N, C-alpha and C positions, 0 to 999 in steps of 0.2 A: 580667682577665676570669676568671670562675669556670671552672676546668678542665672541669667537666662540661658547662657551657654552651658552651665552645669546641668540644669534641668533637662535640656535637650540631649546632652550626653547620656544622662541617666536613662531617659526613655529609650534611646537607641540601644544601650547595653541590655536593658531588660527585654526589649524586643528580640535582640539577637540570642539571648539565653533561652527564651521561650518558657514553657511551663516547667515546673519541677520534674526531675527524673522520676519515671514510673518504675518502681521496683517490680521484680518478677512476681507474678501472682496478684499484684494490686489491681491491675486493670480488670481482671476477671471478677474481683470483688467490688468493683465500682468505686475505687478510691482515687482514681487518676483524673486529672483535668486534661481533657482532650480538646485541642483548638479546632475551630471550625475549618473545614476543608471544602474542597469542591464537591459538588453533589455526586455521590457514588452512583455507579451504574451496574447493571447486571453483567457478569462475565462468565465465561465457560469454566466449569470446575475441572481441575486437573490433579486431584488428590487420589492416588491409586487405591488406598484402602476404603475409599468412599465411592468407588465407581458403581456400586450396586444401587445407589439412590435412584428413586423413580423420577429424576429430573437431571438436567445438565447445567442449568444456569444458577449461579450463586452471586453473592455480593460480599465485599469486605468494606469496613470491618464486619466481622461475623458477630454472632450473638453474645460472645464473651469478650468482644473488643479487640480481637487479633486483627491487625490492619491489612496484612498481606498473606498470600498463599505461602510464601517462604516462612513467615513467622509461625503460621499454623503447622507447617511440616516439622518444624524444630521444637514444637511445644510438647509438654508432658501429656497433654490431653490427646494429641494425635498418636503419640507413642503408645499410650494405653490402648487406644482402639486397635492398633496394629498387633498387640500381643494378647488381647483378651481371649482369643480362641485357645492359645496355649495355656494361659493362666487358669482358665476354667474348664480345661479338657473338652472343649467343643460345646459345652453347655450354653444354651441361649444364643448360640451363633446361628444366623447372622443378625438376629434382632437387636442385640446390644450394640453391635457396630453401627447399624443403620440409625439407631436412636442417637448415639453420640455424634455421628456424622451430620445429623440434621441440625445440630447446634454449631458445629465447626464449619460446615458448608451449608448454610441455610438456603432454602429455596427462594429464588428471586423471580418475580414476574413484573414487567413494566416498571423496572427500576425500584421495586418495593419488596422488602423482605417479608416472606410469609413464615409464620411460626408453626411448629408441629403441634399436634393435638395432645392435650394433657391426658386424655383417657388412654391413649396409646402408651404413653410413658408409665402411667400407673399400672397398666396391665403387665408390661415388661418387668417393672420393678417387683411386682407381686410374685412373678414366676422366677425371677433371677436373683433377688436380693440374698437368698440363702446361700447361693454359690459364692458371693463375696464374703459372707460371714464365715464360710468354711475355710477360707484362706486368710481370714483375719484382715480383710481389706474393707475400708469404708466405701459406701456408695458414692460414686464420683459426683462432685458438686455440680458439674455442668450438665448432669442428668437430673437435676432437681426439678421435679414435675411441677411444682408451684411457681418456681422462679422463671424458668425458661420456656415453658409450654403454656398454651392457652386453651380456652374452652372452644367448643364448636360454635357457640354464639358469637365469639369474637372473630371467627373466621380462621380456620386451621386446616391442615392437611395431614394425611397419614403417611409418615415417612417409611413405613413398611409396605407401601402400596405395591411396588414391583414384585417384592418377594411373595406377597400374598397372591398376586396375579399368577406368578409362576406355580405356586402351590395349587391354585384353583385349576390351572391348565393341566397340571400333572394328575389331579384328581379326576378331571374330565376324561383323561386318557386311560387312567387306571382307577375305576370306581373303588370306594373303600370296601365294598362288599366283595371285591375281587382280590384274593390273596395273591401276592407276588412271591413265588417260591424261589427265593434267592438267599444267599448268606448276607447277614447284616453286620457291618462293623459296629464298634461301640457307639460311635456318633450316630450312625444310621438307626441303630436299635433305640437309642435315646429319643431321637426325633419321632420315630414311629410310635413308641409307647406314649409320648406326650400327645401326639396327634390322636391316638386312640382314646386316651383319657379325656381329651377335649371334645371329640365327637360325641362321646357317651358320658358327658360330665355328670348327668343325673344318676348314673349307676356306676361310675368309675372314678378313681383318683390314682395319682402316681405319687409315690413317696420313696424315700431312701432309708435304708437301715444302717448305713455306715459307708466307709470307704475302703477300697482295696489298698494294698501296700503302696502302690504307685499313685494313689490318690483318686482313683476313679470311683464315682458314686455307684453303690450297689442298689439298683432300682427294683422296686416291687410295684406292680400294678394290681389294684384291688377292684373287685366287682361286688356290688351289693346294692340293694334298693335304698340304702342309706350310707353311701360311701364315706369312709373315714370314721365311722362310729360303730361300736359294738352294740348290738340290739339284744335285749333279753331273750335268752334261750335260742338265739340263732347261732348255729355251730360255725366254727372257724376252720377253714381248710387252706392248705398250702401245697403248691408244687415248687420244687427247687430244681434247677438245671445248671449244667456247665460248672459243677464243682471241679471237675477236671477240665482245664481249659481247652484241651484238644478234642473233647467229646462234644461236638458242636450240634448234633442233631436235636437233642433235647432243648437247647437254647432256641433254635428256630421253631420247634413245635410249640413252645410256650408263647413266642411272639405271634405265631399264627393263631393260637388258641385265644389270645387276648383280642385280636381282631375279629375272630369268629364269634366270640361271646357278645361283643359290641354290636356287630352287624346283624346277627341273628335276633338279638333282643329288639333292635330297632325294626326288624322285618316281621315281628310278631310271632316268632317261633315259640310256641307255648312251653315246650320242654325247657328251653334256655331261660325263658322268663321265669318259670317256676323255680329253676335252680338258683338263679341270681336273686330272686325275691326272698328265698328262704335260707340262703347260705351267704356267708362272707368269704369270698374267694380271694386268695393272695397268690400271685404268680411272680416268682423270682427267676427270670430267664438266665441270668449270668451271675453266679456266685463268685466266679473267678475270671473277671474281665481282663486282668493282666495276662493270665495264661492263655486266654483266647487270642489276644492280639499277637502273642508270640507264635502260636500255632497257625494263625491266619497268614502269617508272612510266607509260609511254605505253600499255603493254598489247599483247598479241599482235594481229597483223593491222593495226596502225596505226603500227608503228614505221618511222621513216624509214630510208633506206639506210645512213646513217652514225651515227645516234643510238645511243650506247652501244658503238659498234664498238671504240673505243680504251679504254685503261685510265684510271685516275684521273689519270695524268700526261699524258694526251692522246697516248700512244704507241701505235702500231699494233704489237701484239706479234709479228705475222708479218712485220714489217719490222725487228725489233729485235735479231735474232740476228747474230752476227759474219758478215760477208761473206767467206766463204772461197772462194766460187766465182771471184771475180776473181783470187785468188791461184792457184787451180787452172789457170785459162786461161793465166796467165803462166808457171807452173812446168812445164806439160806440154810446152812448146816447148823446154825446157832438158833436156839429157841428164842423167839422174840427179835431175831435179827432184822435189820432194815433192808427190805428187798424192793422198795419202790421209793420214788422221790429221793433218791440217794444224793446227798450234798456233793458238790464238787470239792475234791480234796485240795487243800491249800498247796500241796506239793505240785499240783498241776500248773499253777501260775508261775512256778519257778522255772518251768521249761519254756520252750519256744512256741508261743501261740500266735497264730496268724490273725491280723485284724479282721479278715473275712470270717474266720471262725467265731471270733468274739462277737462280731456283728450279728451273726445268726443266733448265737446263744442268747444275747440280749433280746433279740426279736422273739425268741421262744418264751422268754420269761415275761414279756410284756403283753403278749396276746395269748389267750387260752385256746390254743389249737387243739382240735379233736383228731384230725386225720391229716396225713401228709404222705408225699412220695417224692423221691429224688430220681431224676432222669439221667441215665448214663448211656454209654455206647461201648461196643466191643463184643456184644453177644445179644441173644434174644431170649430173655427169661425174666421172671419176676422173683426176686429174692427177698426173704423176710428174716427178721432177727431170730436168734442171736447170730451175730457175725463172728463173735469170738468163741472158739471151741471151749467146751467145758472140761476137756481133757488136755492139759498143757502140752503133752507130747504128741497129740494127734492133730494134724493140720486139716483133715477132712473128717469131721465128727459131728453127727447130728446133735444139735444143741438148742432145744426148744425153749421158748419163754413160757411162763405160766398161761399166756394167752395163745398158745399154739393153734388151737382150733380157729380162733378169730383171725389170726394172721394168715392162715391157709385160705380162709374165705376171701380176705383182701387180695392176696396174690392171685388166687384162681379167678377171681372176678375180672381182673385186668387181662389175664392170659386168655380166658375164654372169649372175651370181647375183641381180642386181636385175631385176625384171620390166620396168622402163621405161628404165633407164639405157642399155642396149645396143640399144634399139628404133631401127631405121633411119629412122623417120618424123621429118621435120623440123618437123611441126606439133604440137609438144609441148614441155613443159618440157625444156630441154636439147637441143632439136632441132638446134641448130647443130653438135652433135657426133655426130649420128646416122650420118653417113657414115663416121665413124671408130670406130664400135662403142662409143661412149660413153667413150672415153679420149683423152687428149691429153698431149703433152709440155708442161710448164708454160710454158717460154719461148716455145713456139710459140703458146700461147694469149695470154699477155701477160707481158712481162718485168718482174721486180722483184728487188731485192737484199735481203739480210737475212732471207730466209725460213727457217723451221725445217727443212724437208725437205732443202734443200741443205746446211745446217749439219750435220744429223744424218748424212748420208752422208759428208761430207768430214772430220768430226772424230771419229766413232765407228765401231764395227763394224756399226751398225744401218742398215737400209733403211727409208725411210718415204715414204708418198705422201699426197696430199690428196684427200679425198672430199667433193665438193660433193653433198649428199644431198637438196636440194630448192630450188625456186625462191623459196619464201617463207622469208625469214630468220627471222621470228618468227611461225610459223603459229598460227592459232586452235586451241583445244583440240580441236575436232571433227576436225581434220586429223592429230592425233597418232597415233591408232590406225591409220589407213591407212598413215602413214609408217613405223610400227613393223613392220607386216606386209610392207611393201615391202623394208625394210632388214634384217630379222632374219636371214634365211638368208645374205645377203651378209656381214653382220658375222661370223657364225660361220664361213663358208667362208674368209674372209680370214684369220681367226685361225689356222685349221688350216694355212695356208701357212708358218707358222713352222717346220714340220717338213719343209720342202722343202730339198733340197741335201744337204750333208754336215755331220757333226759328229765330234768326236774329242778325244783328249788328246795333247798333245805332252810326251814324257818324255825324261829323260836315261837313260843306261845303268843307273843305279841305281834307276830307277823313279820318280824325283822329277819332278813336274810342272814344266814350264818356262813361266813367265809372260813374255809379251812376245815370243814366237816369231812370226815373220812367215809367214803362210799366203798363198801366191801361186797363181794359176791362169793357166796359159799363155794368152795372147791377151786377157786382161782386166787392164788396168793399174789395178787397185785391189786392194790387199791388206787382209787383216784380221789382227788380232793375238790370240794366245791370252791368256786372262785368268788369274785365280788358279787354281791347281791344274792349269794347262796346258790348260784347256778352250778349245774354239773351236767356232764355228758358221759355216758359209758357205753362204748362199743361192745356188743354182745351178739353171739349167734342166736338163732331161734331156739325155742324150747322153754322149759321151766327153770327158773332161777330163784334163789333166795338172796335178796339184796338188803343190806342194812346200812344205816347212817348213824354216825356218832360224832360228837364233838366234845372237847374239854368242857367240863362243867354242865353237861347235858346228858339226858338219858339216851340209850341206844334203842333204835326202832328197827324192827325186822319186818320185811314184806316178802310175800311169795308172788311172783309174777310169771306170766306166760307170754312169750313172744311168738306169734305165728310165723310161718316160714316166709310169707310174702307180706311185708309191711312197707308202705310207701313213706312213712316217717317214723321217727323214734317214738317209742311209747312214753307217755308222760307218767312219771312216778315221783310225787312230791313227798317230803317228810316234814313233820312237825316234831321238834325235840323239846322235851320239857326240861326246865332247870332243875338241877339236883339240889337238895337241901341237906345240910347247910351248903351255901354257895361257896365252893372252894375258890381260892385265889389262883387263877390261871394266867400265866404269862405266855402269850403266843409269840414265838420268835419267827420272823421271816428270814429264813436262812439265805434267801436269794438276794437280800439287800446288800450284804457285804460283797457278794459276788459281782453285782452290778457296779458298785463303787469301785471295786478292784479292776473290773474291765475298763471302766472309764479312765482310770489311772494308767493302765497299760496302753490304751488308745492314745493318750497324750504322749506317752513315751515314744510310741511309734512315730507320731507326727514330729516330735522334736528331733528324732535321730540322735539322741544323746544329750540334748540341752536340758539342764536340770530344772529350769523354772518355767519359761514361757515357750509353749510348744511351737510357736510360729517364728521365733526369732533365731537368728544365727548365733554361733558360739560367742561372737563378739557382743551380742545383745544390743546392737546399735540399731539395726533395721531388720524388717521381715525378710524372709528368703526371696520374695519376689522383687525386692528393691533393686537387685542387680539388673533387672530389665531396663531400668531407667538411668543407669550410670552415664549413658552416652550424652545426656542432656545437661550434665554438670550441675550448676547451682540452681537450675530451674526444676529440680526434682519435685515430684508431687507429694509434698508433705500432707496435702489434703486427703490422701488415700490412707493415711495412718489412723487407725482407730484409737480412741482415747481410753477404752476400757482394757 
């Protein structure tokens, strides 16, 4: 062949073949050679899952190189955006979808693409990355804040603009200080708690203590002048609601209480400011979110007595805690028997334990709570431990704790602050307890084992009671405002009781705090232990008490104290313990460590649903459980979502 003709043929073939084939995913990683094309222009966006963007004009190729709307619609990136709400149980929605859409459907003005702001991406990632970690999914590459987003100096826009405008509009119509007395779904509750923590970020934070059986985060909102941190000698308080999913009133009251604490603090309410500044308050509105969703399907006012009561495993969470009361009854008869801080029996873990229960137990072990209450529905009474009868054959038998006097004070304080709970009339909701002042010993009401209050008292330093706050378990919306008005003062007054009794620090001669020192009160066979830094808190009624502190390898110190009837804060009683000579070799064993490790192991088993090794992988061990969401796109599946660890 003529050489000139051959070269011309070669050029024509090369031109016809074009650039090398671009493999799936290579374009997004910048590995493809893209030939010059006609100048792109702004076009109208028609991607359904991106309709909420605050603009309508876009341009292709987009910021990850997808050339057409059709290519984007079939991509793994777009499929991820469409399923994010389901994968993350509504968390971070719609912010995540809008963030991703700002890359797939970039803003176009005057035939020029505008890039989204980096600070928006960083804020969303900070709030939402933990949700991806919980399902063992990597942060999506196309939401890389450094790679695809730019600074304000470079000229950027906020892709969440319309959503924020909508929120601003809603806030203008319903100011934050104005509570909306409605029932909140799990997603609505989550959004409202996040908003509350954001508005009062200087005194509040939102965190999770674990997940329900169906994977919903169990949220706690905290209030403190130093949120997220324990402060020396500042007592820890908690309210827990919705243990039984169909008992919805307590759930709503804690949501309202969170908003109230935030707004009143901002408005300069001195009582609320004093409470928040001197107390670390934890509110858990829904311990059983799975049960609540089931109950909510029937709607308020029509829910049966048991529908939604249990969790998704059909376990009653207030019967699922370790039964330490039976051990107490046995040990108290034995000289030197252990009657406080009773370890969890290993046999307990052989039974069926709910992930919600384990989450609360771990929470109790990690934070030194002083006072607690759980909110229930179905009656109007304050019930206090023990809940398990001391007489096995008697279902209604008075069964007091060694702290009977203090528990009666706790229960009566709430009942007296409630306008109807202590009403002596028998012709009302809770009238059966009218002659008792609206309080009752739990086992005298009816006996049951595995309750949270008994466990709290016998395993930790904390005191807790049960508050039955209404005869309707799932009241209609019209009844929520009256219920809030009835319970608001009682909720606040009860929290203030955390400052009752004494507090202090146990130190050695060198000024070092002693953890694990035993604090005893003469005449009360129930001790509490000092925590990190040697701190302790001991709830006590007014009067004269003989209090001692002792620790292994140290002397015992006894003090006589007097607590006036009206004290605004706990009395300060410190102890300095001397080292004994010769110095014995003491090995302190933290019996809770093994329990925590065991609970982590059981949590992993729950997530695996039977898989022996990796909790997030299917029995075939090839791909995570969420991989099935992407099978429709075949070979272009998102391997970039797989975590390497």
